[in-house]
All heavy atoms as an XYZ file, in Angstrom:
903
protein
N      -8.228    -19.827     20.666
C      -6.770    -19.562     20.769
C      -6.523    -18.387     21.660
O      -7.125    -17.297     21.506
C      -6.184    -19.354     19.364
C      -4.770    -19.563     19.296
S      -4.149    -19.307     17.517
C      -4.123    -21.020     16.984
N      -5.578    -18.477     22.555
C      -5.175    -17.390     23.459
C      -4.409    -16.308     22.694
O      -3.755    -16.524     21.665
C      -4.373    -17.939     24.667
C      -5.147    -18.880     25.471
C      -4.212    -19.350     26.600
C      -4.906    -20.398     27.429
N      -3.998    -20.880     28.447
N      -4.469    -15.081     23.234
C      -3.722    -13.994     22.638
C      -2.266    -14.312     22.529
O      -1.619    -13.949     21.469
C      -3.949    -12.719     23.440
C      -5.262    -12.049     23.194
C      -5.311    -10.704     23.908
C      -6.710    -10.059     23.599
N      -6.765     -8.735     24.247
N      -1.659    -14.862     23.548
C      -0.207    -15.152     23.489
C       0.130    -16.129     22.433
O       1.067    -16.019     21.777
C       0.215    -15.654     24.797
O      -0.492    -16.819     25.262
C       0.229    -14.614     25.917
N      -0.771    -17.095     22.178
C      -0.488    -18.055     21.057
C      -0.558    -17.423     19.709
O       0.182    -17.737     18.818
C      -1.504    -19.229     21.210
C      -1.384    -20.190     22.369
C      -2.410    -21.220     22.460
O      -2.962    -21.535     21.374
O      -2.779    -21.649     23.520
N      -1.517    -16.533     19.534
C      -1.681    -15.795     18.299
C      -0.422    -14.958     18.038
O       0.131    -14.863     16.920
C      -2.902    -14.830     18.335
O      -4.057    -15.711     18.537
C      -3.057    -14.127     16.939
N       0.006    -14.242     19.043
C       1.231    -13.354     18.930
C       2.486    -14.178     18.547
O       3.286    -13.787     17.736
C       1.459    -12.601     20.253
N       2.610    -15.386     19.067
C       3.776    -16.284     18.721
C       3.721    -16.713     17.248
O       4.732    -16.705     16.568
C       3.766    -17.485     19.624
C       4.119    -17.050     21.041
C       4.809    -18.555     19.164
C       3.873    -18.165     22.122
N       2.580    -16.776     16.657
C       2.394    -17.300     15.243
C       2.589    -16.111     14.281
O       2.664    -16.415     13.069
C       1.016    -17.955     15.052
C       0.899    -19.162     15.879
C      -0.455    -19.816     15.782
O      -1.344    -19.214     15.087
N      -0.707    -20.979     16.302
N       2.693    -14.869     14.727
C       2.805    -13.841     13.781
C       4.121    -13.926     13.064
O       5.125    -14.342     13.634
C       2.678    -12.466     14.490
C       1.297    -12.124     14.962
C       1.257    -10.850     15.658
N       1.534     -9.699     14.708
C       1.811     -8.495     15.140
N       1.937     -8.177     16.374
N       2.060     -7.567     14.227
N       4.232    -13.522     11.924
C       5.504    -13.417     11.142
C       6.241    -12.151     11.623
O       5.875    -10.981     11.417
C       5.304    -13.322      9.689
S       6.744    -13.190      8.651
N       7.351    -12.420     12.230
C       8.181    -11.269     12.816
C       8.719    -10.398     11.718
O       8.717     -9.166     11.886
C       9.279    -11.844     13.664
C       8.834    -12.425     14.916
C       9.929    -12.961     15.798
C       9.429    -13.590     17.046
N      10.490    -14.051     17.906
N       9.072    -10.955     10.553
C       9.602    -10.071      9.487
C       8.500     -9.112      8.997
O       8.837     -7.914      8.798
C      10.076    -10.964      8.349
O      11.144    -11.840      8.836
C      10.635    -10.172      7.242
N       7.283     -9.625      8.718
C       6.262     -8.777      8.227
C       5.863     -7.768      9.256
O       5.569     -6.594      8.987
C       5.057     -9.534      7.770
C       5.334    -10.424      6.502
S       5.963     -9.441      5.158
C       4.576     -8.471      4.692
N       5.823     -8.188     10.555
C       5.507     -7.230     11.550
C       6.511     -6.094     11.753
O       6.088     -4.870     11.863
C       5.417     -8.017     12.932
O       5.082     -7.182     13.980
N       7.721     -6.423     11.577
C       8.820     -5.437     11.658
C       8.683     -4.469     10.415
O       8.817     -3.260     10.547
C      10.205     -6.084     11.659
O      10.249     -6.930     12.809
C      11.318     -5.013     11.722
N       8.490     -5.008      9.176
C       8.315     -4.189      8.012
C       7.096     -3.228      8.209
O       7.234     -2.084      7.821
C       8.147     -5.042      6.809
C       9.416     -5.571      6.120
C       9.046     -6.599      5.130
C      10.168     -4.470      5.589
N       6.048     -3.730      8.750
C       4.887     -2.889      9.006
C       5.219     -1.751      9.897
O       4.757     -0.617      9.667
C       3.654     -3.760      9.489
C       2.442     -2.934      9.827
C       1.824     -2.278      8.640
O       1.920     -2.698      7.503
N       1.229     -1.134      8.899
N       5.916     -1.995     10.968
C       6.291     -0.956     11.889
C       7.106      0.066     11.180
O       6.978      1.319     11.446
C       6.974     -1.622     13.084
C       6.057     -2.327     13.980
C       6.871     -2.935     15.213
C       5.910     -3.828     15.964
N       6.625     -4.687     16.925
N       8.105     -0.387     10.417
C       9.089      0.588      9.756
C       8.336      1.338      8.642
O       8.536      2.546      8.507
C      10.314     -0.231      9.206
C      11.067     -0.736     10.345
C      11.178      0.683      8.277
C      12.207     -1.702      9.884
N       7.617      0.656      7.815
C       7.108      1.337      6.561
C       5.634      1.690      6.683
O       4.948      2.097      5.724
C       7.295      0.424      5.386
C       8.773      0.130      5.139
C       8.935     -0.906      3.986
C       9.436      1.453      4.726
N       5.018      1.477      7.935
C       3.601      1.707      8.069
C       3.144      3.130      8.128
O       1.983      3.409      8.096
N       4.031      4.092      8.032
C       3.689      5.527      7.983
C       2.904      5.804      6.722
O       3.185      5.224      5.646
N       1.979      6.723      6.776
C       1.120      7.025      5.609
C       1.906      7.368      4.391
O       1.482      7.059      3.224
C       0.165      8.214      6.017
C      -0.752      8.606      4.966
C      -1.740      9.672      5.457
C      -2.635     10.139      4.315
N      -3.542     11.162      4.756
N       3.018      7.993      4.505
C       3.758      8.591      3.354
C       5.088      7.895      3.014
O       5.700      8.203      2.049
C       4.037     10.071      3.643
C       2.884     10.875      3.907
C       2.413     11.268      5.132
C       1.974     11.402      2.945
N       1.244     11.997      5.036
C       0.997     12.121      3.674
C       1.908     11.368      1.626
C      -0.142     12.767      3.023
C       0.816     12.022      0.988
C      -0.134     12.711      1.696
N       5.484      6.923      3.873
C       6.897      6.385      3.723
C       7.135      5.720      2.396
O       8.272      5.946      1.816
C       7.181      5.441      4.857
C       7.320      6.201      6.231
C       7.692      5.243      7.259
C       7.865      6.037      8.560
N       8.127      5.091      9.726
N       6.289      4.912      1.930
C       6.545      4.260      0.637
C       6.562      5.294     -0.525
O       7.404      5.198     -1.377
C       5.397      3.165      0.304
C       5.494      1.942      1.111
C       4.334      1.028      0.885
C       6.897      1.160      0.819
N       5.745      6.216     -0.476
C       5.748      7.302     -1.507
C       7.032      8.104     -1.431
O       7.624      8.417     -2.471
C       4.592      8.286     -1.329
C       3.475      8.006     -2.370
C       2.413      9.130     -2.273
O       1.642      9.183     -1.387
O       2.386      9.971     -3.258
N       7.489      8.407     -0.217
C       8.752      9.160     -0.100
C       9.900      8.366     -0.644
O      10.753      8.849     -1.407
C       9.004      9.460      1.427
C       8.043     10.572      1.927
C      10.449      9.868      1.653
C       8.009     10.617      3.429
N       9.965      7.083     -0.305
C      11.010      6.217     -0.878
C      10.930      6.089     -2.381
O      11.929      6.133     -3.086
C      10.946      4.783     -0.231
C      11.365      4.718      1.221
C      11.004      3.319      1.765
C      12.783      5.102      1.441
N       9.726      5.987     -2.908
C       9.501      5.915     -4.307
C      10.041      7.169     -5.051
O      10.777      7.099     -5.976
C       8.023      5.720     -4.662
C       7.706      5.896     -6.158
C       7.982      4.852     -7.019
C       7.234      7.044     -6.681
C       7.721      5.038     -8.343
C       6.914      7.226     -7.975
C       7.239      6.136     -8.879
O       6.933      6.314    -10.192
N       9.710      8.394     -4.497
C      10.142      9.627     -5.148
C      11.638      9.795     -5.126
O      12.274     10.333     -6.017
C       9.412     10.841     -4.666
C       7.916     10.826     -4.969
C       6.971     10.904     -4.036
C       7.531     10.771     -6.283
C       5.630     10.895     -4.337
C       6.182     10.779     -6.615
C       5.237     10.790     -5.682
O       3.894     10.772     -5.991
N      12.262      9.381     -4.024
C      13.659      9.514     -3.877
C      14.399      8.534     -4.862
O      15.340      8.869     -5.455
C      14.158      9.294     -2.423
C      13.673     10.519     -1.557
C      15.712      9.164     -2.362
C      13.892     10.438     -0.111
N      13.845      7.352     -4.954
C      14.414      6.269     -5.659
C      14.226      6.469     -7.265
O      15.152      6.298     -7.995
C      13.934      4.900     -5.316
N      13.040      6.805     -7.637
C      12.667      6.788     -9.047
C      12.527      8.135     -9.672
O      12.576      8.268    -10.886
C      11.381      5.921     -9.242
C      11.652      4.515     -8.952
C      11.176      4.029     -7.775
C      12.279      3.699     -9.826
C      11.356      2.635     -7.459
C      12.455      2.316     -9.574
C      12.032      1.873     -8.341
N      12.243      9.175     -8.921
C      11.991     10.508     -9.560
C      13.072     11.488     -9.272
O      12.977     12.672     -9.584
C      10.655     11.050     -8.975
C       9.387     10.240     -9.372
C       8.993     10.483    -10.821
N       7.831      9.768    -11.201
C       6.591     10.139    -11.103
N       6.290     11.281    -10.558
N       5.645      9.314    -11.447
N      14.137     11.050     -8.640
C      15.336     11.887     -8.406
C      14.899     13.215     -7.613
O      15.376     14.312     -7.942
C      15.926     12.302     -9.763
C      17.370     12.830     -9.608
O      18.046     12.309     -8.637
O      17.826     13.687    -10.361
N      14.017     12.968     -6.644
C      13.668     14.089     -5.793
C      14.346     13.864     -4.412
O      14.172     12.779     -3.804
C      12.100     14.097     -5.590
C      11.415     14.457     -6.917
C      11.718     15.045     -4.511
C       9.902     14.317     -6.921
N      15.142     14.775     -4.046
C      15.981     14.598     -2.850
C      15.896     15.681     -1.738
O      16.334     15.513     -0.685
C      17.502     14.533     -3.260
C      17.665     13.373     -4.214
N      17.790     12.094     -3.763
C      17.892     13.376     -5.526
C      17.977     11.284     -4.857
N      18.018     12.046     -5.926
N      15.218     16.833     -2.114
C      15.151     17.898     -1.150
C      13.828     17.973     -0.464
O      12.821     17.567     -1.071
C      15.462     19.235     -1.795
C      16.972     19.144     -2.346
C      17.550     20.422     -2.733
N      17.603     21.294     -1.614
C      17.777     22.699     -1.848
N      18.025     23.171     -3.056
N      17.838     23.466     -0.796
N      13.830     18.419      0.774
C      12.592     18.478      1.570
C      11.416     19.230      0.823
O      10.418     18.738      0.746
C      12.898     19.260      2.860
C      11.763     19.329      3.840
C      11.518     18.320      4.797
C      10.765     20.386      3.790
C      10.492     18.402      5.641
C       9.746     20.432      4.619
C       9.569     19.435      5.604
N      11.746     20.408      0.285
C      10.752     21.172     -0.422
C      10.189     20.481     -1.603
O       8.973     20.551     -1.897
N      11.043     19.843     -2.324
C      10.611     19.074     -3.526
C       9.698     17.857     -3.129
O       8.642     17.712     -3.786
C      11.832     18.413     -4.298
C      12.782     19.446     -4.892
C      14.035     18.768     -5.469
O      14.538     17.822     -4.773
O      14.521     19.197     -6.536
N       9.996     17.235     -2.070
C       9.211     16.122     -1.543
C       7.858     16.616     -1.143
O       6.819     16.064     -1.494
C       9.891     15.410     -0.419
C      11.028     14.488     -0.801
C      11.788     14.044      0.471
C      10.436     13.197     -1.470
N       7.889     17.815     -0.428
C       6.631     18.342      0.090
C       5.683     18.705     -1.104
O       4.526     18.489     -1.040
C       6.862     19.533      0.991
C       5.611     20.139      1.491
C       5.717     20.559      2.952
N       4.321     20.899      3.400
C       3.999     22.130      3.570
N       4.744     23.186      3.373
N       2.718     22.372      4.035
N       6.252     19.354     -2.105
C       5.465     19.748     -3.257
C       4.933     18.525     -3.967
O       3.809     18.474     -4.435
C       6.258     20.601     -4.242
C       6.392     22.089     -3.812
C       7.037     22.893     -4.876
N       8.480     22.600     -5.154
C       9.481     23.010     -4.350
N       9.236     23.763     -3.297
N      10.697     22.675     -4.625
N       5.747     17.525     -4.099
C       5.313     16.304     -4.832
C       4.161     15.624     -4.038
O       3.253     15.126     -4.656
C       6.498     15.411     -5.013
C       6.189     14.126     -5.839
C       5.829     14.456     -7.221
O       6.539     15.212     -7.900
N       4.794     13.840     -7.767
N       4.291     15.506     -2.707
C       3.307     14.806     -1.898
C       2.021     15.617     -1.798
O       0.971     15.076     -1.459
C       3.890     14.431     -0.578
C       4.993     13.410     -0.598
C       5.774     13.365      0.697
C       4.481     12.023     -1.027
N       2.124     16.929     -1.912
C       0.937     17.811     -1.834
C       0.310     17.959     -0.510
O       0.524     19.053      0.078
N      -0.449     16.984     -0.028
C      -1.224     17.136      1.145
C      -0.492     16.991      2.494
O      -1.087     17.200      3.585
C      -2.388     16.143      1.112
C      -3.337     16.363     -0.072
C      -4.359     15.292     -0.098
O      -4.537     14.478      0.836
O      -4.979     15.135     -1.252
N       0.701     16.648      2.443
C       1.518     16.293      3.640
C       1.878     17.672      4.344
O       2.137     18.642      3.666
C       2.726     15.478      3.339
C       3.325     14.934      4.652
C       3.735     16.249      2.624
C       4.363     13.875      4.463
N       1.849     17.663      5.620
C       2.289     18.883      6.415
C       3.777     18.783      6.586
O       4.398     17.684      6.501
C       1.596     18.923      7.817
O       2.014     17.757      8.582
C       0.081     18.976      7.710
N       4.381     19.919      6.899
C       5.824     19.943      7.143
C       6.193     19.092      8.324
O       7.207     18.364      8.255
C       6.345     21.409      7.359
C       6.445     22.231      6.142
C       7.071     23.576      6.413
O       7.869     23.708      7.391
O       6.769     24.498      5.595
N       5.436     19.136      9.363
C       5.792     18.341     10.567
C       5.648     16.833     10.252
O       6.474     16.037     10.730
C       4.862     18.706     11.675
O       3.542     18.476     11.424
N       4.638     16.481      9.537
C       4.524     15.084      9.109
C       5.643     14.564      8.269
O       6.169     13.464      8.417
C       3.192     14.817      8.445
O       2.998     13.446      8.182
N       6.025     15.375      7.221
C       7.119     15.011      6.411
C       8.407     14.863      7.189
O       9.187     13.914      7.004
C       7.223     16.059      5.243
C       8.447     15.760      4.255
C       8.346     14.383      3.691
C       8.417     16.823      3.137
N       8.666     15.865      8.104
C       9.848     15.794      8.911
C       9.910     14.530      9.769
O      10.910     13.849      9.818
C       9.895     17.061      9.868
O       9.969     18.243      9.029
C      11.068     16.964     10.802
N       8.720     14.162     10.311
C       8.658     12.939     11.181
C       8.896     11.693     10.331
O       9.694     10.902     10.733
C       7.322     12.873     11.812
C       7.042     11.676     12.699
C       5.634     11.734     13.327
C       5.385     10.586     14.316
N       5.133      9.332     13.701
N       8.308     11.586      9.177
C       8.479     10.455      8.241
C      10.005     10.368      7.836
O      10.503      9.244      7.834
C       7.562     10.516      7.018
C       6.121     10.614      7.392
C       5.548      9.315      7.949
O       5.480      8.343      7.240
N       5.097      9.375      9.155
N      10.560     11.443      7.410
C      11.931     11.390      6.999
C      12.898     11.052      8.154
O      13.794     10.190      7.948
C      12.355     12.733      6.439
C      11.763     13.135      5.088
C      11.969     14.584      4.772
C      12.390     12.220      3.979
N      12.706     11.549      9.364
C      13.420     11.137     10.504
C      13.397      9.695     10.845
O      14.332      8.995     11.226
C      13.075     12.043     11.767
C      13.558     13.434     11.622
C      13.274     14.212     12.867
N      13.734     15.592     12.718
C      13.280     16.602     13.455
N      12.311     16.435     14.339
N      13.776     17.853     13.247
N      12.120      9.120     10.748
C      11.910      7.718     11.021
C      12.622      6.811      9.998
O      13.256      5.903     10.370
C      10.462      7.445     11.124
C       9.760      8.007     12.366
C       8.277      7.793     12.414
O       7.688      7.151     11.480
O       7.617      8.243     13.341
N      12.480      7.154      8.664
C      13.131      6.447      7.665
C      14.731      6.473      7.817
O      15.369      5.552      7.562
C      12.718      6.970      6.296
C      11.374      6.604      5.781
C      10.916      7.405      4.592
C      11.244      5.091      5.576
N      15.205      7.618      8.237
C      16.677      7.790      8.497
C      16.992      6.929      9.716
O      17.989      6.223      9.691
C      16.982      9.247      8.774
C      18.510      9.458      9.014
C      18.806     10.898      9.426
O      17.919     11.718      9.706
O      20.016     11.179      9.416
N      16.284      7.042     10.749
C      16.543      6.187     12.021
C      16.432      4.690     11.705
O      17.231      3.920     12.319
C      15.580      6.535     13.077
N      15.639      4.343     10.839
C      15.432      2.915     10.467
C      16.494      2.439      9.420
O      16.494      1.275      9.007
C      14.033      2.625     10.031
C      13.067      2.664     11.151
O      13.440      2.267     12.256
O      11.849      3.077     10.865
N      17.283      3.318      8.911
C      18.367      2.984      7.986
C      18.079      3.021      6.534
O      18.901      2.574      5.766
N      16.852      3.566      6.134
C      16.507      3.540      4.705
C      17.032      4.821      4.045
O      17.151      4.839      2.819
C      14.957      3.443      4.636
C      14.414      2.094      4.722
C      14.322      1.483      5.964
C      14.114      1.349      3.622
C      13.781      0.215      6.137
C      13.618      0.044      3.751
C      13.516     -0.489      4.981
N      17.239      5.835      4.784
C      17.667      7.164      4.157
C      18.917      7.650      4.787
O      19.135      7.369      5.990
C      16.610      8.208      4.294
C      15.304      8.017      3.536
C      14.320      9.238      3.822
C      15.531      7.878      2.016
N      19.665      8.440      4.061
C      20.824      9.173      4.648
C      20.519     10.691      4.423
O      20.098     11.087      3.337
C      22.163      8.862      3.864
C      22.450      7.380      4.021
C      23.248      9.713      4.392
C      23.573      6.870      3.140
N      20.681     11.451      5.490
C      20.362     12.814      5.456
C      21.690     13.611      5.282
O      22.681     13.356      6.084
C      19.734     13.309      6.754
C      19.353     14.700      6.903
C      18.636     14.971      8.235
N      18.149     16.293      8.378
C      18.753     17.318      8.843
N      20.001     17.166      9.292
N      18.170     18.482      8.893
N      21.782     14.468      4.254
C      22.952     15.274      4.016
C      22.609     16.670      4.408
O      21.840     17.320      3.610
C      23.414     15.176      2.560
C      23.675     13.783      2.113
N      24.818     13.070      2.321
C      22.794     12.901      1.428
C      24.716     11.867      1.843
N      23.575     11.728      1.325
N      23.259     17.272      5.397
C      23.015     18.586      5.775
C      24.237     19.397      5.285
O      25.334     19.156      5.725
C      22.901     18.727      7.300
C      22.559     20.142      7.731
O      22.719     21.096      6.967
O      22.198     20.294      8.915
N      24.031     20.344      4.371
C      25.136     21.112      3.820
C      25.535     22.316      4.682
O      26.456     23.041      4.309
C      24.684     21.586      2.419
C      24.583     20.491      1.465
C      23.342     19.798      1.297
C      25.658     20.124      0.679
C      23.316     18.760      0.437
C      25.534     19.049     -0.236
C      24.354     18.397     -0.360
N      24.934     22.486      5.858
C      25.344     23.551      6.833
C      25.334     24.891      6.074
O      26.353     25.625      6.280
C      26.660     23.210      7.519
C      26.727     21.824      8.028
C      26.142     21.788      9.373
C      26.503     20.425      9.990
N      25.463     19.943     10.941
N      24.391     25.227      5.407
C      24.258     26.495      4.698
C      23.080     27.285      5.202
O      22.188     26.793      5.804
C      24.040     26.291      3.149
C      25.245     25.531      2.522
C      25.003     25.284      0.995
O      23.828     25.550      0.514
O      25.831     24.794      0.295
N      23.146     28.573      4.906
C      22.048     29.448      5.260
C      21.648     30.018      3.876
O      22.397     30.638      3.144
C      22.488     30.672      6.165
C      23.042     30.022      7.483
C      21.333     31.588      6.414
C      22.033     29.414      8.364
N      20.363     29.896      3.463
C      19.253     29.182      4.123
C      19.646     27.670      4.203
O      20.422     27.196      3.360
C      18.048     29.432      3.205
C      18.590     29.859      2.002
C      19.913     30.433      2.162
N      19.022     26.929      5.076
C      19.373     25.515      5.187
C      19.085     24.755      3.915
O      18.143     24.981      3.217
C      18.352     25.065      6.296
C      17.958     26.252      7.025
C      17.957     27.383      6.018
N      20.027     23.876      3.660
C      19.980     23.026      2.533
C      20.215     21.515      2.942
O      21.346     21.238      3.496
C      20.906     23.327      1.419
C      20.722     22.523      0.192
C      21.681     23.022     -0.959
N      22.554     21.844     -1.177
C      23.623     21.926     -1.969
N      23.977     23.092     -2.589
N      24.349     20.892     -2.207
N      19.235     20.737      2.811
C      19.322     19.315      3.293
C      18.789     18.406      2.082
O      17.811     18.731      1.490
C      18.436     19.107      4.535
C      18.416     17.573      4.935
C      18.952     19.955      5.667
N      19.501     17.361      1.850
C      19.065     16.397      0.846
C      19.088     15.001      1.429
O      19.797     14.713      2.383
C      20.034     16.480     -0.376
C      19.923     17.746     -1.141
C      20.802     17.724     -2.381
O      21.490     16.693     -2.665
O      20.783     18.732     -3.092
N      18.202     14.268      0.877
C      18.045     12.807      1.359
C      18.382     11.918      0.190
O      17.941     12.094     -0.937
C      16.662     12.595      1.808
C      16.250     13.377      3.006
C      15.786     14.679      2.839
C      16.529     12.869      4.277
C      15.443     15.446      3.980
C      16.214     13.621      5.389
C      15.654     14.929      5.270
O      15.374     15.647      6.345
N      19.112     10.821      0.484
C      19.396      9.818     -0.493
C      19.094      8.454      0.170
O      19.067      8.366      1.419
C      20.898      9.839     -0.961
O      21.756      9.739      0.155
C      21.184     11.143     -1.754
N      18.952      7.493     -0.694
C      18.761      6.096     -0.134
C      20.112      5.573      0.400
O      21.197      5.759     -0.121
C      18.289      5.112     -1.231
C      16.903      5.460     -1.856
C      16.649      4.484     -2.982
C      15.841      5.343     -0.835
N      20.028      4.883      1.584
C      21.124      4.223      2.126
C      21.322      2.849      1.354
O      20.491      2.655      0.403
C      20.891      3.968      3.600
O      19.868      3.031      3.706
N      22.287      2.131      1.665
C      22.438      0.778      1.065
C      21.189     -0.087      1.343
O      20.661     -0.740      0.451
C      23.664      0.013      1.605
C      24.963      0.648      1.044
O      24.922      1.348      0.102
O      26.004      0.418      1.615
N      20.633      0.036      2.565
C      19.403     -0.707      2.893
C      18.243     -0.236      2.009
O      17.463     -0.962      1.486
C      19.095     -0.507      4.371
C      17.803     -1.217      4.872
C      17.973     -2.762      4.768
C      17.552     -0.797      6.339
N      18.138      1.129      1.951
C      16.988      1.737      1.132
C      17.213      1.333     -0.400
O      16.222      0.945     -1.018
N      18.431      1.322     -0.874
C      18.634      0.897     -2.283
C      18.337     -0.582     -2.494
O      17.845     -0.941     -3.516
C      20.137      1.118     -2.625
O      20.407      2.508     -2.666
N      18.520     -1.384     -1.441
C      18.242     -2.823     -1.586
C      16.753     -3.016     -1.641
O      16.246     -4.122     -2.073
C      18.848     -3.663     -0.449
O      18.195     -3.394      0.732
N      15.965     -1.933     -1.292
C      14.440     -2.060     -1.233
C      13.870     -1.561     -2.560
O      12.643     -1.688     -2.802
C      13.924     -1.292     -0.031
C      12.511     -1.541      0.388
C      12.174     -2.773      0.861
C      11.569     -0.560      0.203
C      10.913     -3.033      1.227
C      10.276     -0.832      0.598
C       9.911     -2.069      1.069
N      14.662     -0.992     -3.496
C      14.163     -0.517     -4.716
C      13.374     -1.580     -5.530
O      12.273     -1.247     -6.132
C      15.270      0.109     -5.523
C      15.788      1.429     -4.966
C      14.806      0.343     -7.041
C      16.978      1.967     -5.671
N      13.914     -2.720     -5.610
C      13.184     -3.749     -6.368
C      11.826     -4.104     -5.797
O      10.826     -4.351     -6.538
C      14.011     -5.100     -6.467
C      15.274     -4.921     -7.373
O      15.323     -4.030     -8.215
O      16.156     -5.785     -7.223
N      11.685     -4.053     -4.492
C      10.394     -4.263     -3.895
C       9.408     -3.221     -4.229
O       8.228     -3.408     -4.555
C      10.537     -4.388     -2.276
C       9.236     -4.489     -1.602
C      11.540     -5.581     -1.927
N       9.912     -1.832     -4.122
C       9.008     -0.749     -4.433
C       8.605     -0.869     -5.947
O       7.474     -0.590     -6.258
C       9.776      0.553     -4.168
C      10.030      0.690     -2.694
C       8.895      1.760     -4.696
C      10.986      1.875     -2.370
N       9.563     -1.140     -6.825
C       9.239     -1.262     -8.232
C       8.153     -2.377     -8.486
O       7.277     -2.196     -9.288
C      10.541     -1.551     -8.999
C      10.411     -1.310    -10.526
O       9.664     -0.435    -10.918
O      11.031     -2.099    -11.262
N       8.365     -3.482     -7.864
C       7.376     -4.565     -8.017
C       6.012     -4.175     -7.469
O       4.996     -4.418     -8.156
C       7.908     -5.855     -7.226
C       7.015     -7.011     -7.400
C       7.097     -7.824     -8.552
C       5.946     -7.250     -6.567
C       6.233     -8.896     -8.718
C       5.105     -8.322     -6.768
C       5.219     -9.167     -7.891
O       4.367    -10.145     -8.039
N       5.971     -3.466     -6.321
C       4.691     -3.032     -5.831
C       4.051     -2.060     -6.775
O       2.873     -2.060     -6.979
C       4.912     -2.412     -4.448
C       5.249     -3.415     -3.363
S       5.772     -2.617     -1.805
C       4.219     -1.902     -1.299
N       4.864     -1.086     -7.303
C       4.290     -0.196     -8.210
C       3.724     -0.841     -9.462
O       2.654     -0.555     -9.937
C       5.355      0.842     -8.687
C       4.918      1.724     -9.907
C       4.779      3.114     -9.613
C       4.552      4.019    -10.810
N       3.823      3.597    -11.840
N       4.427     -1.793    -10.062
C       4.016     -2.465    -11.289
C       2.740     -3.311    -10.954
O       1.808     -3.321    -11.714
C       5.105     -3.365    -11.801
C       6.206     -2.515    -12.434
O       5.968     -1.483    -13.014
N       7.433     -3.054    -12.384
N       2.750     -3.950     -9.761
C       1.562     -4.731     -9.383
C       0.324     -3.842     -9.283
O      -0.703     -4.152     -9.805
C       1.793     -5.444     -8.122
C       0.729     -6.247     -7.592
C       0.461     -7.619     -7.902
C      -0.429     -5.827     -6.822
N      -0.740     -7.970     -7.359
C      -1.293     -6.928     -6.651
C      -0.839     -4.627     -6.188
C      -2.452     -6.836     -5.902
C      -1.960     -4.597     -5.519
C      -2.787     -5.669     -5.365
N       0.500     -2.649     -8.671
C      -0.532     -1.673     -8.517
C      -0.990     -1.117     -9.838
O      -2.234     -1.022    -10.053
N      -0.110     -0.879    -10.743
C      -0.487     -0.474    -12.040
C      -1.403     -1.419    -12.811
O      -2.301     -1.042    -13.541
C       0.747     -0.114    -12.915
C       1.529      1.103    -12.472
O       0.981      1.910    -11.761
O       2.669      1.241    -12.923
N      -1.160     -2.652    -12.581
C      -1.921     -3.701    -13.225
C      -3.177     -4.181    -12.490
O      -4.019     -4.747    -13.164
C      -1.009     -4.882    -13.571
C       0.015     -4.676    -14.640
N       1.275     -4.241    -14.322
C      -0.031     -4.647    -15.935
C       1.983     -4.006    -15.443
N       1.184     -4.344    -16.404
N      -3.242     -3.952    -11.201
C      -4.278     -4.643    -10.420
C      -5.179     -3.599     -9.660
O      -6.182     -4.073     -9.142
C      -3.707     -5.563     -9.421
C      -3.051     -6.752    -10.171
O      -3.768     -7.526    -10.728
N      -1.779     -6.801    -10.180
N      -4.803     -2.377     -9.577
C      -5.620     -1.448     -8.775
C      -6.305     -0.465     -9.698
O      -5.713     -0.021    -10.676
C      -4.705     -0.714     -7.717
C      -3.996     -1.553     -6.696
C      -3.129     -0.689     -5.846
C      -4.979     -2.298     -5.834
N      -7.536     -0.064     -9.338
C      -8.224      0.990    -10.186
C      -7.477      2.285     -9.985
O      -7.002      2.625     -8.986
C      -9.641      0.967     -9.633
C      -9.490      0.427     -8.241
C      -8.280     -0.551     -8.216
N      -7.520      3.078    -11.100
C      -6.866      4.418    -10.994
C      -7.983      5.498    -11.035
O      -9.028      5.341    -11.332
C      -5.909      4.644    -12.156
O      -6.546      4.390    -13.382
C      -4.667      3.816    -12.002
């Protein structure tokens, strides 16, 4: 099979989801915002532990650009920014919850 034939047979929906959510931390970020009521940059960074500030910033910006998060800048000194799920992000909660439950039952801990 030629490369162009293989590319045509790919599922565009799954390919798009992979591009949007393929970042190392994105699913975890969405999980903590949705289920753990963690909304501030510093809280997310502490929860994720090993992530760098620049990586967290990049992941948050990409999730915002892709429509999963809304960034609220309170225009205060020191800076205060919070993230919430957009309507699109909220519609993804059931998927994240299903993935978590599946993992709890099927993956070694």
